[in-house]
A tleap script that builds the chain and sets N, CA, C and O, in Angstrom:
source leaprc.protein.ff14SB
mol = sequence {
  NMET THR ALA ASP THR LEU ALA THR ALA PRO
  ASP ALA PRO THR ARG GLN ALA SER VAL ARG
  LEU GLY ALA LEU ALA HIE GLU THR ARG LEU
  THR VAL PHE ARG ALA LEU MET ARG ALA GLY
  PRO GLU GLY LEU ALA ALA GLY ALA LEU ALA
  GLU ALA ALA GLN VAL SER ALA SER ASN LEU
  SER SER HIE LEU GLY VAL LEU LEU GLY ALA
  GLY LEU VAL THR VAL ARG ARG ASP GLY ARG
  GLN ARG ILE TYR ALA PRO ASP PHE ASP ALA
  ILE ARG GLU LEU LEU GLY PHE LEU VAL ASN
  GLU CYS CYS GLN GLY ALA PRO GLU VAL CYS
  GLY GLY LEU VAL LYS CCYS
}
set mol.1.N position { -14.660 34.707 57.648 }
set mol.1.CA position { -15.943 34.925 57.003 }
set mol.1.C position { -16.376 36.367 57.280 }
set mol.1.O position { -16.313 36.824 58.421 }
set mol.2.N position { -16.805 37.066 56.268 }
set mol.2.CA position { -17.231 38.453 56.418 }
set mol.2.C position { -18.751 38.532 56.500 }
set mol.2.O position { -19.452 37.548 56.262 }
set mol.3.N position { -19.245 39.716 56.840 }
set mol.3.CA position { -20.688 39.920 56.935 }
set mol.3.C position { -21.381 39.651 55.602 }
set mol.3.O position { -22.510 39.161 55.583 }
set mol.4.N position { -20.712 39.968 54.476 }
set mol.4.CA position { -21.310 39.750 53.156 }
set mol.4.C position { -21.515 38.273 52.854 }
set mol.4.O position { -22.558 37.892 52.322 }
set mol.5.N position { -20.536 37.435 53.185 }
set mol.5.CA position { -20.667 36.019 52.886 }
set mol.5.C position { -21.605 35.317 53.851 }
set mol.5.O position { -22.100 34.227 53.561 }
set mol.6.N position { -21.851 35.936 54.997 }
set mol.6.CA position { -22.745 35.332 55.975 }
set mol.6.C position { -24.183 35.301 55.496 }
set mol.6.O position { -24.939 34.402 55.863 }
set mol.7.N position { -24.569 36.261 54.687 }
set mol.7.CA position { -25.961 36.369 54.267 }
set mol.7.C position { -26.437 35.137 53.502 }
set mol.7.O position { -27.635 34.855 53.487 }
set mol.8.N position { -25.534 34.404 52.872 }
set mol.8.CA position { -25.938 33.241 52.096 }
set mol.8.C position { -25.659 31.927 52.819 }
set mol.8.O position { -25.987 30.860 52.300 }
set mol.9.N position { -25.065 31.987 53.997 }
set mol.9.CA position { -24.735 30.771 54.736 }
set mol.9.C position { -25.977 30.192 55.405 }
set mol.9.O position { -26.913 30.922 55.730 }
set mol.10.N position { -25.978 28.848 55.612 }
set mol.10.CA position { -27.086 28.257 56.367 }
set mol.10.C position { -27.091 28.844 57.771 }
set mol.10.O position { -26.037 29.095 58.355 }
set mol.11.N position { -28.267 29.056 58.296 }
set mol.11.CA position { -28.437 29.667 59.614 }
set mol.11.C position { -27.666 30.992 59.695 }
set mol.11.O position { -26.959 31.266 60.665 }
set mol.12.N position { -27.824 31.783 58.667 }
set mol.12.CA position { -27.101 33.050 58.538 }
set mol.12.C position { -27.231 33.957 59.757 }
set mol.12.O position { -26.220 34.512 60.187 }
set mol.13.N position { -28.405 34.137 60.333 }
set mol.13.CA position { -28.483 35.037 61.490 }
set mol.13.C position { -27.591 34.601 62.654 }
set mol.13.O position { -26.960 35.441 63.296 }
set mol.14.N position { -27.535 33.306 62.928 }
set mol.14.CA position { -26.693 32.827 64.032 }
set mol.14.C position { -25.221 33.032 63.711 }
set mol.14.O position { -24.457 33.482 64.564 }
set mol.15.N position { -24.823 32.708 62.498 }
set mol.15.CA position { -23.420 32.890 62.111 }
set mol.15.C position { -23.042 34.365 62.113 }
set mol.15.O position { -21.964 34.736 62.576 }
set mol.16.N position { -23.928 35.196 61.596 }
set mol.16.CA position { -23.654 36.633 61.555 }
set mol.16.C position { -23.513 37.184 62.967 }
set mol.16.O position { -22.593 37.956 63.237 }
set mol.17.N position { -24.401 36.805 63.861 }
set mol.17.CA position { -24.317 37.269 65.247 }
set mol.17.C position { -23.021 36.797 65.888 }
set mol.17.O position { -22.395 37.541 66.644 }
set mol.18.N position { -22.616 35.580 65.598 }
set mol.18.CA position { -21.383 35.035 66.148 }
set mol.18.C position { -20.167 35.849 65.699 }
set mol.18.O position { -19.294 36.167 66.506 }
set mol.19.N position { -20.120 36.180 64.416 }
set mol.19.CA position { -19.009 36.988 63.893 }
set mol.19.C position { -19.018 38.378 64.525 }
set mol.19.O position { -17.971 38.894 64.916 }
set mol.20.N position { -20.183 38.971 64.620 }
set mol.20.CA position { -20.273 40.324 65.189 }
set mol.20.C position { -19.916 40.343 66.666 }
set mol.20.O position { -19.197 41.233 67.120 }
set mol.21.N position { -20.406 39.379 67.411 }
set mol.21.CA position { -20.061 39.320 68.833 }
set mol.21.C position { -18.577 39.021 69.011 }
set mol.21.O position { -17.935 39.556 69.915 }
set mol.22.N position { -18.036 38.171 68.151 }
set mol.22.CA position { -16.601 37.885 68.202 }
set mol.22.C position { -15.765 39.131 67.942 }
set mol.22.O position { -14.718 39.323 68.560 }
set mol.23.N position { -16.226 39.970 67.034 }
set mol.23.CA position { -15.504 41.210 66.736 }
set mol.23.C position { -15.485 42.139 67.943 }
set mol.23.O position { -14.527 42.885 68.142 }
set mol.24.N position { -16.524 42.094 68.732 }
set mol.24.CA position { -16.606 42.953 69.910 }
set mol.24.C position { -15.911 42.353 71.130 }
set mol.24.O position { -15.756 43.025 72.150 }
set mol.25.N position { -15.493 41.097 71.030 }
set mol.25.CA position { -14.909 40.383 72.159 }
set mol.25.C position { -13.419 40.658 72.308 }
set mol.25.O position { -12.627 39.743 72.532 }
set mol.26.N position { -13.053 41.909 72.184 }
set mol.26.CA position { -11.666 42.329 72.372 }
set mol.26.C position { -11.710 43.724 72.981 }
set mol.26.O position { -12.464 44.583 72.523 }
set mol.27.N position { -10.920 43.944 73.991 }
set mol.27.CA position { -10.983 45.202 74.732 }
set mol.27.C position { -10.796 46.434 73.842 }
set mol.27.O position { -11.547 47.402 73.962 }
set mol.28.N position { -9.816 46.405 72.964 }
set mol.28.CA position { -9.574 47.568 72.093 }
set mol.28.C position { -10.741 47.785 71.146 }
set mol.28.O position { -11.205 48.913 70.983 }
set mol.29.N position { -11.221 46.716 70.518 }
set mol.29.CA position { -12.342 46.874 69.582 }
set mol.29.C position { -13.598 47.338 70.303 }
set mol.29.O position { -14.356 48.143 69.762 }
set mol.30.N position { -13.826 46.854 71.493 }
set mol.30.CA position { -14.986 47.297 72.255 }
set mol.30.C position { -14.857 48.772 72.618 }
set mol.30.O position { -15.846 49.504 72.582 }
set mol.31.N position { -13.672 49.210 72.962 }
set mol.31.CA position { -13.431 50.631 73.251 }
set mol.31.C position { -13.696 51.481 72.014 }
set mol.31.O position { -14.344 52.524 72.100 }
set mol.32.N position { -13.198 51.041 70.872 }
set mol.32.CA position { -13.403 51.756 69.610 }
set mol.32.C position { -14.892 51.789 69.263 }
set mol.32.O position { -15.422 52.837 68.893 }
set mol.33.N position { -15.555 50.657 69.383 }
set mol.33.CA position { -16.981 50.578 69.074 }
set mol.33.C position { -17.789 51.518 69.967 }
set mol.33.O position { -18.681 52.217 69.487 }
set mol.34.N position { -17.483 51.536 71.244 }
set mol.34.CA position { -18.214 52.418 72.173 }
set mol.34.C position { -17.962 53.891 71.853 }
set mol.34.O position { -18.870 54.714 71.964 }
set mol.35.N position { -16.734 54.226 71.457 }
set mol.35.CA position { -16.431 55.605 71.056 }
set mol.35.C position { -17.247 55.989 69.829 }
set mol.35.O position { -17.753 57.107 69.738 }
set mol.36.N position { -17.374 55.055 68.880 }
set mol.36.CA position { -18.169 55.322 67.683 }
set mol.36.C position { -19.651 55.460 68.032 }
set mol.36.O position { -20.344 56.303 67.461 }
set mol.37.N position { -20.131 54.659 68.943 }
set mol.37.CA position { -21.534 54.766 69.359 }
set mol.37.C position { -21.795 56.130 70.006 }
set mol.37.O position { -22.837 56.741 69.770 }
set mol.38.N position { -20.861 56.599 70.810 }
set mol.38.CA position { -21.014 57.934 71.428 }
set mol.38.C position { -21.015 59.027 70.354 }
set mol.38.O position { -21.755 60.006 70.452 }
set mol.39.N position { -20.178 58.846 69.332 }
set mol.39.CA position { -20.071 59.851 68.268 }
set mol.39.C position { -21.323 59.888 67.401 }
set mol.39.O position { -21.675 60.935 66.857 }
set mol.40.N position { -21.989 58.757 67.274 }
set mol.40.CA position { -23.209 58.701 66.479 }
set mol.40.C position { -22.923 58.613 64.992 }
set mol.40.O position { -21.823 58.240 64.586 }
set mol.41.N position { -23.923 58.959 64.174 }
set mol.41.CA position { -23.802 58.780 62.724 }
set mol.41.C position { -22.706 59.617 62.080 }
set mol.41.O position { -22.237 59.279 60.993 }
set mol.42.N position { -22.294 60.688 62.717 }
set mol.42.CA position { -21.212 61.515 62.156 }
set mol.42.C position { -19.885 60.778 62.169 }
set mol.42.O position { -19.026 61.017 61.321 }
set mol.43.N position { -19.718 59.878 63.138 }
set mol.43.CA position { -18.511 59.079 63.218 }
set mol.43.C position { -17.309 59.852 63.717 }
set mol.43.O position { -17.419 60.993 64.166 }
set mol.44.N position { -16.164 59.208 63.629 }
set mol.44.CA position { -14.899 59.788 64.082 }
set mol.44.C position { -13.792 59.445 63.098 }
set mol.44.O position { -13.813 58.400 62.447 }
set mol.45.N position { -12.830 60.344 63.007 }
set mol.45.CA position { -11.648 60.093 62.189 }
set mol.45.C position { -10.784 59.035 62.872 }
set mol.45.O position { -10.823 58.874 64.092 }
set mol.46.N position { -10.015 58.325 62.072 }
set mol.46.CA position { -9.153 57.264 62.596 }
set mol.46.C position { -8.226 57.789 63.687 }
set mol.46.O position { -7.998 57.101 64.682 }
set mol.47.N position { -7.697 58.980 63.520 }
set mol.47.CA position { -6.795 59.553 64.523 }
set mol.47.C position { -7.472 59.734 65.875 }
set mol.47.O position { -6.877 59.453 66.916 }
set mol.48.N position { -8.709 60.200 65.858 }
set mol.48.CA position { -9.463 60.373 67.103 }
set mol.48.C position { -9.755 59.021 67.751 }
set mol.48.O position { -9.745 58.895 68.975 }
set mol.49.N position { -10.012 58.020 66.924 }
set mol.49.CA position { -10.256 56.681 67.459 }
set mol.49.C position { -8.988 56.094 68.083 }
set mol.49.O position { -9.052 55.442 69.125 }
set mol.50.N position { -7.848 56.322 67.454 }
set mol.50.CA position { -6.583 55.836 68.002 }
set mol.50.C position { -6.327 56.471 69.365 }
set mol.50.O position { -5.873 55.804 70.295 }
set mol.51.N position { -6.619 57.757 69.473 }
set mol.51.CA position { -6.482 58.444 70.762 }
set mol.51.C position { -7.426 57.858 71.799 }
set mol.51.O position { -7.019 57.569 72.924 }
set mol.52.N position { -8.678 57.684 71.421 }
set mol.52.CA position { -9.677 57.160 72.359 }
set mol.52.C position { -9.294 55.780 72.867 }
set mol.52.O position { -9.497 55.467 74.040 }
set mol.53.N position { -8.740 54.954 71.986 }
set mol.53.CA position { -8.372 53.585 72.359 }
set mol.53.C position { -6.942 53.506 72.891 }
set mol.53.O position { -6.518 52.462 73.387 }
set mol.54.N position { -6.209 54.597 72.790 }
set mol.54.CA position { -4.814 54.667 73.235 }
set mol.54.C position { -3.956 53.586 72.566 }
set mol.54.O position { -3.220 52.844 73.218 }
set mol.55.N position { -4.084 53.533 71.232 }
set mol.55.CA position { -3.294 52.592 70.443 }
set mol.55.C position { -2.664 53.327 69.269 }
set mol.55.O position { -3.076 54.434 68.922 }
set mol.56.N position { -1.672 52.707 68.668 }
set mol.56.CA position { -1.031 53.282 67.484 }
set mol.56.C position { -1.965 53.164 66.281 }
set mol.56.O position { -2.912 52.377 66.288 }
set mol.57.N position { -1.686 53.949 65.261 }
set mol.57.CA position { -2.493 53.909 64.040 }
set mol.57.C position { -2.471 52.526 63.397 }
set mol.57.O position { -3.498 52.048 62.915 }
set mol.58.N position { -1.305 51.884 63.388 }
set mol.58.CA position { -1.222 50.562 62.763 }
set mol.58.C position { -2.002 49.518 63.566 }
set mol.58.O position { -2.643 48.640 62.988 }
set mol.59.N position { -1.947 49.613 64.876 }
set mol.59.CA position { -2.714 48.702 65.724 }
set mol.59.C position { -4.205 48.941 65.509 }
set mol.59.O position { -4.977 47.991 65.384 }
set mol.60.N position { -4.606 50.200 65.465 }
set mol.60.CA position { -6.014 50.540 65.259 }
set mol.60.C position { -6.514 50.010 63.925 }
set mol.60.O position { -7.641 49.524 63.828 }
set mol.61.N position { -5.691 50.101 62.913 }
set mol.61.CA position { -6.079 49.669 61.577 }
set mol.61.C position { -6.543 48.215 61.558 }
set mol.61.O position { -7.552 47.894 60.930 }
set mol.62.N position { -5.827 47.352 62.230 }
set mol.62.CA position { -6.228 45.942 62.246 }
set mol.62.C position { -7.545 45.755 62.994 }
set mol.62.O position { -8.369 44.935 62.590 }
set mol.63.N position { -7.753 46.492 64.060 }
set mol.63.CA position { -9.010 46.379 64.811 }
set mol.63.C position { -10.188 46.920 63.999 }
set mol.63.O position { -11.276 46.344 64.011 }
set mol.64.N position { -9.963 48.019 63.303 }
set mol.64.CA position { -11.028 48.555 62.450 }
set mol.64.C position { -11.363 47.584 61.327 }
set mol.64.O position { -12.522 47.467 60.929 }
set mol.65.N position { -10.354 46.888 60.818 }
set mol.65.CA position { -10.587 45.882 59.788 }
set mol.65.C position { -11.513 44.773 60.272 }
set mol.65.O position { -12.365 44.298 59.521 }
set mol.66.N position { -11.348 44.365 61.513 }
set mol.66.CA position { -12.212 43.327 62.080 }
set mol.66.C position { -13.638 43.857 62.221 }
set mol.66.O position { -14.595 43.165 61.872 }
set mol.67.N position { -13.784 45.078 62.729 }
set mol.67.CA position { -15.119 45.669 62.901 }
set mol.67.C position { -15.798 45.894 61.548 }
set mol.67.O position { -17.004 45.691 61.415 }
set mol.68.N position { -15.024 46.313 60.551 }
set mol.68.CA position { -15.572 46.484 59.202 }
set mol.68.C position { -15.985 45.140 58.613 }
set mol.68.O position { -17.059 45.017 58.025 }
set mol.69.N position { -15.136 44.144 58.774 }
set mol.69.CA position { -15.420 42.817 58.253 }
set mol.69.C position { -16.663 42.198 58.874 }
set mol.69.O position { -17.372 41.426 58.228 }
set mol.70.N position { -16.921 42.538 60.121 }
set mol.70.CA position { -18.105 42.029 60.812 }
set mol.70.C position { -19.355 42.835 60.453 }
set mol.70.O position { -20.471 42.463 60.816 }
set mol.71.N position { -19.152 43.941 59.736 }
set mol.71.CA position { -20.292 44.756 59.330 }
set mol.71.C position { -20.834 45.654 60.418 }
set mol.71.O position { -21.967 46.125 60.317 }
set mol.72.N position { -20.052 45.906 61.461 }
set mol.72.CA position { -20.523 46.746 62.561 }
set mol.72.C position { -20.242 48.229 62.360 }
set mol.72.O position { -20.878 49.077 62.986 }
set mol.73.N position { -19.297 48.536 61.493 }
set mol.73.CA position { -18.956 49.929 61.230 }
set mol.73.C position { -18.855 50.171 59.728 }
set mol.73.O position { -18.689 49.240 58.939 }
set mol.74.N position { -18.957 51.419 59.361 }
set mol.74.CA position { -18.785 51.840 57.978 }
set mol.74.C position { -17.625 52.826 57.929 }
set mol.74.O position { -17.202 53.351 58.959 }
set mol.75.N position { -17.116 53.071 56.732 }
set mol.75.CA position { -16.041 54.040 56.570 }
set mol.75.C position { -16.335 54.884 55.332 }
set mol.75.O position { -16.849 54.395 54.326 }
set mol.76.N position { -15.993 56.159 55.439 }
set mol.76.CA position { -16.125 57.063 54.302 }
set mol.76.C position { -14.912 57.995 54.300 }
set mol.76.O position { -14.278 58.230 55.329 }
set mol.77.N position { -14.619 58.504 53.133 }
set mol.77.CA position { -13.502 59.445 53.009 }
set mol.77.C position { -14.015 60.874 53.156 }
set mol.77.O position { -15.084 61.227 52.658 }
set mol.78.N position { -13.228 61.678 53.850 }
set mol.78.CA position { -13.473 63.113 53.961 }
set mol.78.C position { -12.126 63.773 53.726 }
set mol.78.O position { -11.344 63.981 54.654 }
set mol.79.N position { -11.870 64.100 52.460 }
set mol.79.CA position { -10.543 64.596 52.101 }
set mol.79.C position { -9.537 63.478 52.260 }
set mol.79.O position { -9.664 62.423 51.638 }
set mol.80.N position { -8.535 63.710 53.098 }
set mol.80.CA position { -7.507 62.697 53.333 }
set mol.80.C position { -7.850 61.794 54.517 }
set mol.80.O position { -7.172 60.797 54.765 }
set mol.81.N position { -8.894 62.147 55.235 }
set mol.81.CA position { -9.247 61.366 56.423 }
set mol.81.C position { -10.242 60.260 56.106 }
set mol.81.O position { -11.052 60.363 55.185 }
set mol.82.N position { -10.156 59.217 56.887 }
set mol.82.CA position { -11.158 58.155 56.837 }
set mol.82.C position { -12.005 58.324 58.097 }
set mol.82.O position { -11.493 58.358 59.216 }
set mol.83.N position { -13.300 58.426 57.881 }
set mol.83.CA position { -14.235 58.615 58.985 }
set mol.83.C position { -14.999 57.308 59.188 }
set mol.83.O position { -15.613 56.780 58.260 }
set mol.84.N position { -14.951 56.808 60.393 }
set mol.84.CA position { -15.625 55.557 60.742 }
set mol.84.C position { -16.881 55.882 61.542 }
set mol.84.O position { -16.890 56.805 62.357 }
set mol.85.N position { -17.934 55.117 61.302 }
set mol.85.CA position { -19.205 55.336 61.995 }
set mol.85.C position { -19.862 53.989 62.260 }
set mol.85.O position { -19.606 53.017 61.549 }
set mol.86.N position { -20.706 53.932 63.278 }
set mol.86.CA position { -21.423 52.681 63.534 }
set mol.86.C position { -22.434 52.408 62.424 }
set mol.86.O position { -23.018 53.337 61.866 }
set mol.87.N position { -22.632 51.155 62.115 }
set mol.87.CA position { -23.680 50.757 61.169 }
set mol.87.C position { -24.900 50.395 62.017 }
set mol.87.O position { -25.034 49.264 62.485 }
set mol.88.N position { -25.774 51.363 62.202 }
set mol.88.CA position { -26.893 51.195 63.122 }
set mol.88.C position { -27.862 50.100 62.686 }
set mol.88.O position { -28.482 49.456 63.532 }
set mol.89.N position { -28.000 49.881 61.388 }
set mol.89.CA position { -28.867 48.781 60.926 }
set mol.89.C position { -28.303 47.438 61.387 }
set mol.89.O position { -29.049 46.581 61.862 }
set mol.90.N position { -27.005 47.255 61.249 }
set mol.90.CA position { -26.367 46.004 61.665 }
set mol.90.C position { -26.455 45.830 63.177 }
set mol.90.O position { -26.656 44.719 63.668 }
set mol.91.N position { -26.305 46.920 63.905 }
set mol.91.CA position { -26.362 46.852 65.364 }
set mol.91.C position { -27.780 46.505 65.824 }
set mol.91.O position { -27.968 45.722 66.755 }
set mol.92.N position { -28.775 47.099 65.158 }
set mol.92.CA position { -30.169 46.747 65.475 }
set mol.92.C position { -30.436 45.272 65.184 }
set mol.92.O position { -31.113 44.594 65.958 }
set mol.93.N position { -29.903 44.778 64.066 }
set mol.93.CA position { -30.049 43.348 63.733 }
set mol.93.C position { -29.461 42.469 64.825 }
set mol.93.O position { -30.079 41.492 65.246 }
set mol.94.N position { -28.263 42.821 65.281 }
set mol.94.CA position { -27.603 42.030 66.310 }
set mol.94.C position { -28.401 42.054 67.606 }
set mol.94.O position { -28.629 41.009 68.214 }
set mol.95.N position { -28.821 43.226 68.028 }
set mol.95.CA position { -29.610 43.321 69.257 }
set mol.95.C position { -30.939 42.593 69.115 }
set mol.95.O position { -31.389 41.924 70.045 }
set mol.96.N position { -31.557 42.723 67.961 }
set mol.96.CA position { -32.808 42.021 67.704 }
set mol.96.C position { -32.618 40.516 67.769 }
set mol.96.O position { -33.451 39.806 68.333 }
set mol.97.N position { -31.524 40.023 67.193 }
set mol.97.CA position { -31.220 38.594 67.241 }
set mol.97.C position { -31.081 38.130 68.692 }
set mol.97.O position { -31.576 37.066 69.062 }
set mol.98.N position { -30.402 38.940 69.509 }
set mol.98.CA position { -30.150 38.540 70.895 }
set mol.98.C position { -31.420 38.467 71.732 }
set mol.98.O position { -31.521 37.635 72.634 }
set mol.99.N position { -32.393 39.332 71.442 }
set mol.99.CA position { -33.608 39.355 72.275 }
set mol.99.C position { -34.836 38.831 71.545 }
set mol.99.O position { -35.939 38.881 72.090 }
set mol.100.N position { -34.670 38.333 70.335 }
set mol.100.CA position { -35.796 37.894 69.517 }
set mol.100.C position { -36.683 36.873 70.214 }
set mol.100.O position { -37.909 36.935 70.114 }
set mol.101.N position { -36.075 35.954 70.906 }
set mol.101.CA position { -36.869 34.918 71.561 }
set mol.101.C position { -36.956 35.150 73.062 }
set mol.101.O position { -37.072 34.210 73.848 }
set mol.102.N position { -36.899 36.398 73.434 }
set mol.102.CA position { -36.990 36.783 74.836 }
set mol.102.C position { -38.275 36.226 75.442 }
set mol.102.O position { -39.352 36.340 74.855 }
set mol.103.N position { -38.152 35.641 76.587 }
set mol.103.CA position { -39.315 35.135 77.336 }
set mol.103.C position { -40.188 34.239 76.469 }
set mol.103.O position { -41.404 34.418 76.394 }
set mol.104.N position { -39.554 33.278 75.819 }
set mol.104.CA position { -40.234 32.279 75.006 }
set mol.104.C position { -41.057 32.891 73.874 }
set mol.104.O position { -42.209 32.520 73.645 }
set mol.105.N position { -40.436 33.831 73.180 }
set mol.105.CA position { -41.087 34.409 72.007 }
set mol.105.C position { -41.969 35.598 72.302 }
set mol.105.O position { -42.793 35.963 71.463 }
set mol.106.N position { -41.833 36.211 73.450 }
set mol.106.CA position { -42.614 37.407 73.806 }
set mol.106.C position { -41.659 38.588 73.976 }
set mol.106.O position { -41.410 39.015 75.103 }
set mol.107.N position { -41.112 39.132 72.862 }
set mol.107.CA position { -40.096 40.181 72.957 }
set mol.107.C position { -40.603 41.449 73.654 }
set mol.107.O position { -39.798 42.234 74.153 }
set mol.108.N position { -41.904 41.657 73.695 }
set mol.108.CA position { -42.422 42.853 74.368 }
set mol.108.C position { -42.073 42.852 75.855 }
set mol.108.O position { -42.015 43.914 76.474 }
set mol.109.N position { -41.839 41.676 76.433 }
set mol.109.CA position { -41.453 41.578 77.849 }
set mol.109.C position { -40.081 42.214 78.063 }
set mol.109.O position { -39.784 42.725 79.143 }
set mol.110.N position { -39.261 42.175 77.034 }
set mol.110.CA position { -37.905 42.738 77.134 }
set mol.110.C position { -37.926 44.258 77.072 }
set mol.110.O position { -36.875 44.891 77.170 }
set mol.111.N position { -39.089 44.847 76.913 }
set mol.111.CA position { -39.188 46.298 76.927 }
set mol.111.C position { -38.438 46.953 75.799 }
set mol.111.O position { -38.485 46.481 74.663 }
set mol.112.N position { -37.750 48.028 76.092 }
set mol.112.CA position { -37.056 48.823 75.086 }
set mol.112.C position { -35.611 48.441 74.885 }
set mol.112.O position { -34.797 49.301 74.549 }
set mol.113.N position { -35.257 47.179 75.078 }
set mol.113.CA position { -33.861 46.778 74.923 }
set mol.113.C position { -33.286 47.104 73.552 }
set mol.113.O position { -32.092 47.383 73.443 }
set mol.114.N position { -34.100 47.075 72.509 }
set mol.114.CA position { -33.601 47.306 71.168 }
set mol.114.C position { -33.816 48.747 70.746 }
set mol.114.O position { -33.230 49.179 69.753 }
set mol.115.N position { -34.613 49.487 71.441 }
set mol.115.CA position { -34.881 50.879 71.087 }
set mol.115.C position { -33.879 51.796 71.748 }
set mol.115.O position { -33.416 51.530 72.857 }
set mol.116.N position { -33.542 52.887 71.060 }
set mol.116.CA position { -32.619 53.872 71.635 }
set mol.116.C position { -33.397 54.943 72.356 }
set mol.116.O position { -32.805 55.869 72.911 }
savepdb mol mol.pdb
quit
């Protein structure tokens, strides 16, 4: 199930969060995701991500496919390169979902957990 099909599913926020958290539940994907978060909106080329994660291009490709399918990253072309970047709206949604019912519905108690 991809992020697009989740929007119409019953209890979509829970299913979407489950898919996104599942995508991050792998050491290589988490390494790639953290590298993209450090890079910010400018993102990183696939080659730089492969270096950061210390994996081959083909191995990286499958991991990026999972992150893209979960809606956590975006991709754009820059000449011959594919540049990957975090989807900050999706990440805010996920973090918001995780702390939404903080302290029995008082998210202000959680402080700046969702703010950068």
